[in-house]
C-alpha positions in Angstrom: 48.0 7.2 -1.4 46.7 5.1 1.0 48.6 5.0 4.5 51.1 2.2 4.9 49.6 0.9 8.2 46.4 -0.1 6.5 48.2 -2.3 3.9 47.6 -5.6 5.9 43.9 -5.1 5.6 43.9 -4.3 1.9 45.7 -7.5 1.4 43.9 -9.8 -0.8 41.9 -12.3 1.0 44.1 -15.4 -0.3 46.7 -14.0 2.4 44.3 -15.4 5.1 45.2 -19.2 5.9 42.9 -21.8 4.3 41.5 -19.6 1.6 42.3 -21.0 -2.0 40.8 -20.9 -5.3 38.0 -23.1 -4.2 36.7 -20.8 -1.4 37.6 -17.8 -3.1 34.4 -17.8 -5.1 31.9 -18.3 -2.5 34.1 -15.3 -0.2 33.5 -13.0 -3.4 30.1 -13.7 -3.7 29.6 -12.2 -0.2 31.6 -9.1 -1.3 34.7 -10.6 0.7 38.0 -10.0 -1.5 40.2 -8.6 1.2 40.9 -8.9 4.7 39.5 -5.4 5.7 36.0 -6.9 3.8 36.3 -9.8 6.5 36.7 -7.6 9.1 33.7 -5.6 8.5 31.6 -8.6 7.4 29.7 -8.5 11.0 27.5 -11.1 12.4 23.9 -11.0 11.3 23.0 -12.1 14.8 24.1 -14.2 17.8 22.9 -17.5 19.5 23.4 -18.3 22.7 23.7 -22.2 23.3 23.2 -24.7 26.5 25.5 -27.5 26.8 23.5 -30.6 28.2 24.4 -34.0 28.9 21.4 -35.8 27.0 18.1 -34.9 24.8 15.9 -34.9 27.8 17.7 -31.9 29.3 17.0 -29.7 26.1 13.6 -28.4 24.8 12.4 -28.4 21.4 13.4 -25.4 19.5 16.4 -24.7 21.8 20.1 -24.1 20.7 22.2 -26.8 22.4 25.4 -28.5 22.4 25.1 -32.2 23.3 27.4 -35.6 22.4 26.1 -38.0 20.6 27.2 -41.3 19.2 26.8 -42.1 15.4 24.4 -45.1 14.9 23.7 -45.1 11.0 23.8 -43.1 7.8 20.6 -43.1 5.7 21.3 -42.0 2.2 17.8 -40.7 0.4 16.0 -43.1 -2.1 16.3 -40.6 -4.9 20.0 -39.5 -4.9 20.2 -35.4 -4.7 16.2 -35.2 -4.1 15.7 -36.0 -0.5 17.6 -35.4 2.9 20.7 -37.5 4.1 20.0 -38.2 7.4 22.7 -39.7 10.0 21.1 -41.3 13.4 22.7 -40.7 16.5 21.9 -41.3 20.1 22.7 -39.8 23.4 23.9 -41.3 26.8 20.1 -42.6 27.9 19.7 -44.0 24.3 17.3 -41.1 22.7 17.6 -41.2 19.0 18.3 -37.9 17.3 18.3 -37.5 13.2 20.9 -35.0 12.0 19.6 -33.8 8.6 21.4 -32.6 5.7 20.4 -31.5 2.4 22.1 -31.2 -1.2 26.0 -31.2 -1.1 26.2 -30.8 2.8 26.1 -34.7 2.7 29.6 -35.1 1.9 30.7 -33.2 5.0 28.6 -35.1 7.4 30.1 -38.7 5.9 33.5 -37.1 6.9 32.8 -35.6 10.5 30.2 -38.4 11.5 31.8 -41.7 11.3 29.5 -44.7 12.8 30.5 -45.7 16.3 32.1 -42.6 17.2 31.0 -39.8 20.0 30.9 -36.3 18.4 29.7 -33.1 20.3 26.9 -31.3 17.9 25.8 -27.9 18.1 22.6 -26.7 16.6 18.9 -25.9 17.1 16.9 -29.1 18.4 13.6 -29.7 16.3 11.2 -32.5 16.0 10.0 -34.1 12.7 7.1 -36.9 12.3 7.9 -37.7 16.4 11.6 -37.8 15.7 14.1 -35.3 17.4 16.3 -33.9 14.8 19.0 -31.2 14.3 19.4 -29.6 10.7 22.5 -29.0 9.2 24.1 -28.7 12.4 26.5 -25.5 13.1 29.4 -27.4 14.6 30.4 -31.0 15.1 33.6 -31.4 17.2 35.2 -34.2 18.9 36.2 -32.2 22.0 33.8 -31.6 24.6 31.4 -28.6 24.9 33.9 -26.4 26.9 36.5 -27.0 24.1 34.3 -25.8 21.2 34.6 -22.4 22.6 31.6 -19.7 23.3 28.2 -20.5 23.9 27.4 -17.1 22.6 27.8 -17.7 18.9 27.9 -15.3 16.2 26.0 -16.2 13.0 27.3 -14.9 9.7 25.4 -14.4 6.5 27.0 -17.4 4.2 27.6 -18.4 0.6 27.3 -22.0 -0.8 30.4 -23.7 0.4 31.2 -21.8 3.4 30.4 -22.7 7.0 29.9 -20.8 10.3 33.3 -22.1 11.8 35.1 -21.4 8.5 34.2 -17.5 8.4 34.7 -17.2 12.1 38.3 -18.3 11.7 38.8 -16.1 8.9 37.6 -13.4 11.2 39.8 -14.4 13.6 42.9 -14.0 11.3 41.6 -10.8 10.0 41.4 -9.2 13.7 44.9 -10.5 14.4 46.2 -8.8 11.1 44.4 -5.5 12.0 46.7 -2.8 13.6 46.1 -0.5 16.7 45.1 2.8 15.1 45.3 6.3 16.5 41.7 7.9 17.7 39.9 9.7 15.1 36.8 10.4 16.9 36.5 13.9 18.8 37.5 13.1 22.5 34.7 14.6 24.1 32.4 12.7 22.1 34.6 9.6 22.6 34.7 10.0 26.1 31.0 10.9 26.5 29.8 7.8 24.5 31.9 5.5 26.4 33.2 3.8 23.1 35.8 1.2 23.0 38.8 2.1 20.6 38.4 0.9 16.8 40.8 -2.4 17.4 38.5 -3.7 20.6 35.3 -2.3 18.6 35.8 -4.8 15.7 36.7 -7.8 18.1 34.0 -7.1 20.4 31.5 -6.3 17.5 32.4 -10.3 16.3 31.4 -11.3 19.9 28.3 -9.7 20.6 29.6 -8.9 23.7 29.2 -5.2 23.6 26.4 -2.9 21.8 28.7 0.1 22.1 31.1 -1.3 20.0 28.6 -1.9 17.0 27.5 2.2 17.7 30.9 2.7 17.6 31.5 1.0 14.0 28.3 2.6 12.8 29.5 6.1 13.9 32.7 5.5 12.2 31.1 5.1 8.9 28.8 7.8 9.1 31.8 10.2 10.5 34.3 9.0 7.3 31.2 9.7 5.1 30.5 13.5 6.3 34.2 14.0 6.5 34.6 13.0 2.6 31.6 15.2 1.8 32.8 17.9 4.2 36.2 18.0 2.1 34.2 17.9 -1.2 32.5 20.9 -0.3 35.7 22.8 1.0 37.5 22.0 -2.0 34.5 23.1 -4.3 34.6 26.4 -2.4 38.4 27.0 -2.8 38.2 26.4 -6.7 37.8 29.0 -9.3 34.7 29.1 -11.0 33.0 31.6 -13.2 30.0 33.8 -12.2 27.0 33.3 -14.4 24.9 36.4 -14.3 21.9 35.7 -16.8 20.2 39.0 -18.4 16.9 37.2 -18.7 16.8 37.8 -22.4 16.5 33.9 -23.2 14.2 33.1 -20.3 11.7 36.0 -21.3 11.0 34.3 -24.9 9.8 30.9 -22.8 6.0 30.2 -23.6 5.4 28.0 -20.8 1.9 26.2 -20.8 1.5 26.9 -17.0 2.7 29.6 -14.5 5.6 28.9 -12.1 4.7 27.8 -8.7 6.0 29.3 -5.9 8.2 26.5 -5.1 9.6 26.5 -8.5 10.1 30.4 -8.5 12.0 30.1 -5.3 14.3 27.2 -6.2 15.1 29.1 -9.7 16.0 32.3 -7.5 18.1 30.0 -5.3 19.8 28.4 -8.3 20.4 31.4 -10.3 21.6 33.3 -7.3 24.4 30.5 -6.6 25.4 30.6 -10.4 25.8 34.4 -9.8 28.8 33.6 -7.4 32.3 33.1 -8.4 32.6 29.8 -6.2 30.9 26.7 -8.1 27.4 25.9 -7.1 26.7 22.4 -5.8 22.8 22.0 -5.4 20.5 19.3 -5.2 16.9 19.9 -6.4 14.4 17.5 -4.8 10.8 17.6 -6.6 7.7 15.5 -6.0 6.3 13.5 -8.9 5.3 16.1 -11.6 6.4 19.3 -9.6 8.4 20.5 -12.5 12.0 20.0 -12.3 12.5 20.0 -15.7 11.6 23.7 -16.4 13.6 24.7 -13.4 16.8 22.8 -15.1 16.0 24.7 -18.3 15.8 28.2 -16.6 18.9 27.4 -15.1 20.8 26.3 -18.4 19.4 29.3 -20.3 20.6 31.6 -17.5 24.2 29.9 -18.1 23.9 30.4 -21.9 22.8 34.2 -21.3 26.1 34.7 -19.6 28.1 33.3 -22.5 28.4 29.8 -21.2 27.2 26.2 -21.9 25.3 23.9 -20.0 25.0 19.8 -20.2 22.4 17.6 -18.8 23.6 14.1 -18.0 20.7 11.5 -17.7 21.3 7.8 -16.5 19.5 6.2 -19.4 19.4 7.0 -23.1 15.5 6.5 -22.8 15.4 9.3 -20.3 18.2 11.3 -22.3 16.0 11.2 -25.4 12.9 12.3 -23.5 14.7 15.1 -22.0 16.1 16.4 -25.2 12.8 16.3 -27.0 10.9 18.1 -24.0 13.7 20.8 -23.6 13.8 21.4 -27.5 10.1 21.9 -27.4 10.4 24.2 -24.5 13.2 26.4 -25.7 12.0 26.3 -29.3 11.0 30.2 -29.0 14.5 31.1 -27.7 16.5 29.7 -30.7 18.9 27.9 -28.6 20.8 25.2 -29.9 20.2 22.0 -28.2 22.3 18.5 -29.1 21.8 14.9 -27.9 24.9 13.1 -27.7 24.7 9.1 -26.3 27.2 6.3 -26.7 24.9 5.3 -29.9 26.1 8.0 -31.9 28.5 7.4 -34.3 30.7 8.7 -37.3 29.7 12.3 -38.9 26.8 12.9 -36.9 28.7 12.5 -33.7 31.7 14.4 -35.0 29.5 17.3 -35.8 28.2 17.5 -32.2 31.8 17.3 -31.2 32.7 20.2 -33.2 29.6 22.3 -32.2 30.6 21.8 -28.4 34.2 22.6 -29.2 33.3 26.0 -31.1 30.1 26.6 -28.8 27.8 26.7 -31.5 25.9 24.0 -29.5 24.9 25.8 -26.2 23.1 22.8 -24.4 24.0 19.1 -24.9 21.6 16.4 -23.3 23.3 13.0 -22.8 24.3 9.8 -20.7 27.8 9.3 -19.5 28.8 9.7 -23.0 29.1 13.6 -22.7 32.2 13.1 -20.2 34.1 11.0 -22.3 37.6 12.0 -22.9 37.2 12.8 -26.8 34.2 15.4 -25.5 35.6 19.0 -25.3 33.7 22.0 -24.7 34.1 25.7 -25.4 32.9 27.2 -22.1 31.3 24.7 -20.0 29.4 26.7 -17.2 26.6 24.3 -15.8 26.3 20.6 -15.5 22.7 19.3 -14.6 22.7 15.8 -13.3 19.1 13.9 -13.5 18.6 10.9 -11.3 21.6 11.8 -9.5 21.4 8.7 -7.1 22.2 6.5 -10.3 25.9 8.3 -10.2 28.6 8.2 -7.8 30.5 11.3 -6.5 33.6 10.2 -8.4 31.5 10.5 -12.0 30.0 13.7 -10.8 33.6 15.4 -10.3 34.7 13.8 -13.6 32.2 15.8 -15.3 32.8 18.8 -13.3 36.5 18.9 -14.6 35.3 19.2 -18.2 35.2 23.2 -17.8 38.1 25.2 -18.2 37.2 26.3 -14.8 34.9 24.3 -12.5 31.2 24.5 -13.8 28.3 24.9 -11.5 26.6 21.5 -10.6 22.8 21.0 -10.4 21.7 17.6 -9.1 18.4 16.6 -9.5 16.1 13.5 -8.0 12.5 12.8 -8.6 12.5 11.0 -5.5 11.9 13.1 -2.4 14.7 12.3 0.2 14.1 12.4 3.9 15.9 15.1 5.8 18.2 12.2 7.2 19.4 10.7 4.1 19.8 14.0 2.7 22.2 15.1 5.4 24.0 11.4 5.2 24.4 11.2 1.5 24.3 14.8 0.1 26.0 16.7 2.8 28.5 18.6 0.5 25.3 20.4 -1.5 22.7 23.0 -0.7 19.1 21.9 -1.1 16.1 23.3 -3.0 12.7 21.7 -2.5 9.9 21.7 -5.1 7.1 20.7 -2.6 4.2 22.3 -4.7 2.5 20.9 -7.7 1.5 23.2 -11.0 -2.2 23.9 -11.1 -4.4 21.9 -12.8 -2.4 18.7 -11.8 -5.4 16.7 -10.4 -5.3 14.0 -7.6 -5.0 10.4 -8.8 -7.9 8.1 -7.6 -5.8 5.3 -5.9 -7.5 2.1 -5.4 -6.4 -1.2 -3.8 -7.7 -4.6 -5.2 -7.0 -7.9 -4.8 -4.9 -10.0 -7.6 -7.8 -12.4 -7.7 -9.9 -10.0 -9.7 -7.3 -10.0 -12.7 -10.1 -10.7 -15.2 -12.0 -8.2 -14.1 -9.4 -5.5 -14.4 -8.2 -6.5 -17.8 -11.9 -6.1 -19.1 -11.7 -2.7 -17.3 -8.6 -1.8 -18.9 -10.1 -3.0 -22.5 -12.9 -0.4 -22.0 -10.1 2.4 -20.9 -8.3 2.2 -24.4 -11.8 1.7 -26.2 -12.4 5.1 -24.8 -9.2 6.5 -26.7 -7.0 6.4 -23.6 -3.8 4.8 -22.7 -2.6 2.4 -19.7 0.6 1.2 -17.9 0.4 -2.3 -16.5 3.7 -2.6 -14.1 5.0 -6.1 -13.0 7.6 -6.6 -10.3 9.8 -9.3 -12.3 10.7 -9.8 -16.0 10.4 -13.9 -16.0 9.7 -16.3 -13.5 12.9 -18.1 -12.5 12.9 -21.8 -10.7 13.9 -20.0 -7.2 10.6 -17.6 -7.2 7.5 -18.8 -6.0 4.6 -19.4 -8.6 2.6 -16.5 -7.7 5.3 -13.9 -8.8 4.0 -11.8 -11.7 6.3 -11.8 -14.6 6.3 -8.9 -17.3 6.7 -11.4 -20.1 3.8 -13.8 -19.1 1.5 -10.6 -18.3 2.6 -9.2 -21.9 1.6 -12.6 -23.7 -1.7 -12.7 -21.8 -2.6 -9.1 -22.7 -1.3 -9.3 -26.3 -3.3 -12.6 -26.9 -6.3 -10.2 -25.7 -5.8 -7.0 -27.1 -3.3 -7.8 -30.0 -0.8 -5.3 -31.4 -2.2 -2.4 -28.9 0.1 -3.9 -26.4 4.0 -3.4 -25.8 6.2 -4.3 -23.5 9.6 -2.5 -22.1 12.0 -3.7 -19.3 15.5 -3.5 -18.4 16.8 -6.6 -20.0 15.6 -5.3 -23.4 17.9 -4.3 -26.1 18.3 -0.7 -26.1 16.6 -0.3 -29.5 13.8 -2.7 -28.8 13.1 -0.6 -25.6 13.1 2.7 -27.3 10.9 1.4 -30.1 8.4 0.1 -27.7 8.5 3.4 -25.9 8.1 5.4 -29.2 5.0 3.3 -30.0 3.3 4.2 -26.7 4.3 7.6 -26.7 3.0 8.2 -30.1 -0.4 6.4 -29.2 0.0 3.8 -31.8 0.2 1.3 -28.9 -2.6 2.0 -26.2 -1.1 -0.4 -23.4 2.7 -0.5 -22.2 3.7 -3.7 -20.0 6.8 -2.8 -18.1 8.9 -3.2 -15.0 10.3 -0.3 -12.9 12.4 1.1 -16.0 9.5 3.6 -16.4 9.4 4.6 -12.9 11.1 8.2 -13.9 10.6 10.4 -16.4 8.1 8.8 -18.8 5.7 11.5 -19.9 2.7 10.4 -22.1 -0.4 12.8 -20.9 -2.7 10.4 -22.5 -2.0 7.5 -20.3 -4.5 8.0 -17.5 -4.6 4.4 -15.9 -1.8 2.7 -13.9 -1.9 -0.9 -12.9 0.5 -2.3 -10.6 0.6 -5.8 -10.1 1.9 -7.1 -6.7 1.9 -3.7 -5.3 3.4 -5.0 -2.1 6.5 -6.0 -3.2 7.3 -2.6 -3.9 8.6 0.2 -1.7 6.4 3.4 -1.0 8.8 5.9 -2.8 8.8 3.5 -6.0 4.7 3.0 -5.8 4.7 6.9 -5.9 6.8 7.3 -8.5 5.1 5.0 -10.9 2.0 6.3 -10.0 3.2 9.7 -11.0 3.4 8.5 -14.3 -0.2 9.0 -14.9 -2.2 12.4 -14.0 0.1 14.3 -16.4 -2.7 15.5 -18.8 -6.3 17.3 -18.0 -8.2 13.7 -17.7 -8.7 12.3 -14.6 -6.5 9.4 -13.8 -6.5 6.2 -11.7 -4.0 3.8 -10.0 -5.2 0.4 -9.1 -2.9 -1.6 -6.8 -3.2 -5.3 -7.1 -2.4 -7.0 -3.9 -1.7 -10.7 -3.3 -4.1 -12.4 -0.7 -1.1 -13.2 1.6 -0.3 -9.7 3.0 2.4 -8.8 5.5 1.8 -6.1 8.0 4.3 -3.7 6.4 2.4 -4.5 2.9 -0.9 -3.5 4.5 0.8 -0.2 5.9 2.5 0.4 2.5 -0.6 0.1 0.5 -2.9 2.1 2.9 -0.4 5.0 2.9 -0.6 5.1 -0.9 -4.5 5.3 -0.8 -4.6 8.0 1.8 -1.7 10.7 0.6 -0.1 11.7 -2.6 2.6 13.9 -0.9 6.0 12.3 -1.9 7.6 13.9 0.6 5.5 12.5 3.4 5.7 9.0 1.7 9.6 9.4 1.7 9.4 9.9 5.3 7.3 7.1 6.0 9.2 4.7 3.5 12.2 5.2 5.6 10.6 4.0 8.5 8.9 0.9 6.9 12.1 -0.4 4.8 15.3 1.3 6.0 17.7 3.8 4.2 19.5 1.6 1.9 16.3 0.4 0.2 14.6 3.8 -0.3 14.4 3.5 -4.0 13.3 0.0 -3.9 16.8 -1.4 -4.7 20.1 -0.3 -3.6 21.1 2.9 -5.1 23.8 1.9 -7.6 25.8 5.1 -7.7 25.8 6.1 -4.0 28.3 4.0 -1.7 25.4 3.6 1.2 25.9 2.4 4.4 27.2 -1.2 5.2 27.6 -0.9 8.9 25.4 1.9 10.2 21.7 0.7 10.4 18.6 3.4 9.7 18.2 3.8 13.7 22.0 4.5 14.0 21.7 6.9 11.0 19.0 8.9 12.7 20.8 8.8 15.9 24.5 10.1 14.9 24.1 11.9 11.6 23.9 14.9 13.2 26.8 14.4 15.5 29.0 12.8 13.0 28.3 16.0 10.7 29.1 18.4 13.6 32.3 16.2 14.4 33.4 16.5 10.6 32.8 20.5 10.5 34.5 21.0 13.7 37.5 19.3 12.2 37.6 20.8 9.0 36.7 24.1 10.1 38.5 24.6 13.2 41.0 21.9 13.9 43.0 22.3 10.8 41.5 19.3 8.8 43.6 16.6 7.4 46.7 18.2 8.1 46.0 18.3 11.9 47.1 15.5 14.6 43.3 14.2 14.5 43.3 14.7 10.6 45.9 12.6 10.2 44.3 9.7 11.9 40.8 10.8 10.5 42.7 10.0 7.2 42.8 6.5 8.0 39.2 6.1 8.6 38.5 7.6 5.0 40.8 4.9 3.5 39.6 2.2 5.8 36.0 2.8 4.6 36.6 3.8 1.3 35.5 7.3 1.4 38.9 8.2 0.1 37.5 10.4 -3.0 37.2 13.0 -0.4 40.9 12.9 -0.1 41.3 12.8 -3.9 39.1 15.9 -4.2 41.4 18.0 -2.2 44.4 16.6 -4.1 42.7 17.4 -7.7 41.2 20.6 -6.3 
């Protein structure tokens, strides 16, 4: 239960003066639903303004506060199309246009009556020889001194909100924030010279203290590390079952390739953990094509050999079906019964699977989140394998773990190599196995960077490629053009239409907005070879395996993250034929875009690329989009994560293992930060453990 002292911070945002139904929506678009959210809506940057008596004192491009007298209001010739301008003059007669776009003109009419003098704050610019301030940040009747601080926070806004309005809500939120006991280890707190939590929040909004922002970032990392540590401690204390397979099923496997050293090492680590009574919590990291599925199958067969069942959880139905087919084919010589269970299964077929899981005749089940619904029961669930585990939150993983009579072993897998920093930050509760070798026979993929204006040549080359009997992927960054995007953004639907006109029924399309049955049908046509070209978005980046597809075209490749490009490239090179990846770039390339594409050309090592991606993009965007299952870090920057993650982990470990955990005096304070930063699943774990 949340500590009572935090209740004012978890009150609905309507408890702040001035928040009504009209403002609630734009606030919610910013993720601000409670007082606590406003506290942690930290400024994106700060501007330093200079108060001037007249415009001659100011330079173009400077942030100023200046008294101006309103002369005239000018509406645009075409209402709703052009800017709304208010002409005003300083004490010397210099004219300045205060320029507004869209609905902001209503504000201008109220704030700037003709003949009145107002203090105006904003950036002074010049347009067609006329000085102007576009969308003034403040307009006040009082003097510059009365307008408050000259160092001003700039917050992220949504339509309908202004900087002063957000600033006012922040001041109210700070006033409601209680003084709280210190949860940071005393020596660390003293050494770093950090302010207490309440002061840190206030200072971070004023921009007066860099240490304040560091302290808040550390709080977030410490709360996360502590929650993961509590999960780990709770897991160790739970009753599990030792699963020691005798190798009878694994010996029957007829694999096309010998296992790599990395695969053998990982299997030994996993089966070693499974042989212990305390439940395993292990993360299997594998580079593209490193053979995670075989390792997972070996682990599941070890569980079945020991008399238990295994479940493999996939994030999408497409991946679940593919895993099912792959595992069934590989495990055929063993005679093990494998079933597929998704949300689409209904009626007798579903009932039959549920009965098979309950009586134990189904030994391995593959499925989506449907496999941990209340109606699904197991005879003896001993191992849970979670594929692409970043798509699932900790709470979902725990829910599946509660399906066994005793806590089952858990093996989480990710096809995205994760830098050490992020492994510690997001998976501190797990042991880690790494597949850093590729199976023998996997050839390097010929990677080339080409300008987008050679698209006709490339389409012709794709045509020659498919005429030779091979298949190709064509990946686009967007599904369809929208009015807010520039004209040059590639759309999968537009590219599909163009290629279909050229190649006819040989082209299919798959993207995340298609209905599941249409998506599956398109993938099935491509996988069977009935279609030769698959136009897709990044929905295919993980798990799709078509050995005959040996050409990957990625349009506007600079729009993707390095890790994502590496994942997409890994869809080819899965057979014996030489494969090629063409990265099509726009003419206008940022420095980051150039670096990214150069790295892709130079390296095929996913772990190296992941580290570089971290430097180029930052941790929250490692997979190209914000990771949906994981909490991520709202406050801590990549630089702060790198600087403080080891310190936060050490502090959490000290509290849990030597200071009595949450029951100690500091532990009671630490409980506050777990709830405050919404890592209280760590507390829930202790309770349900």
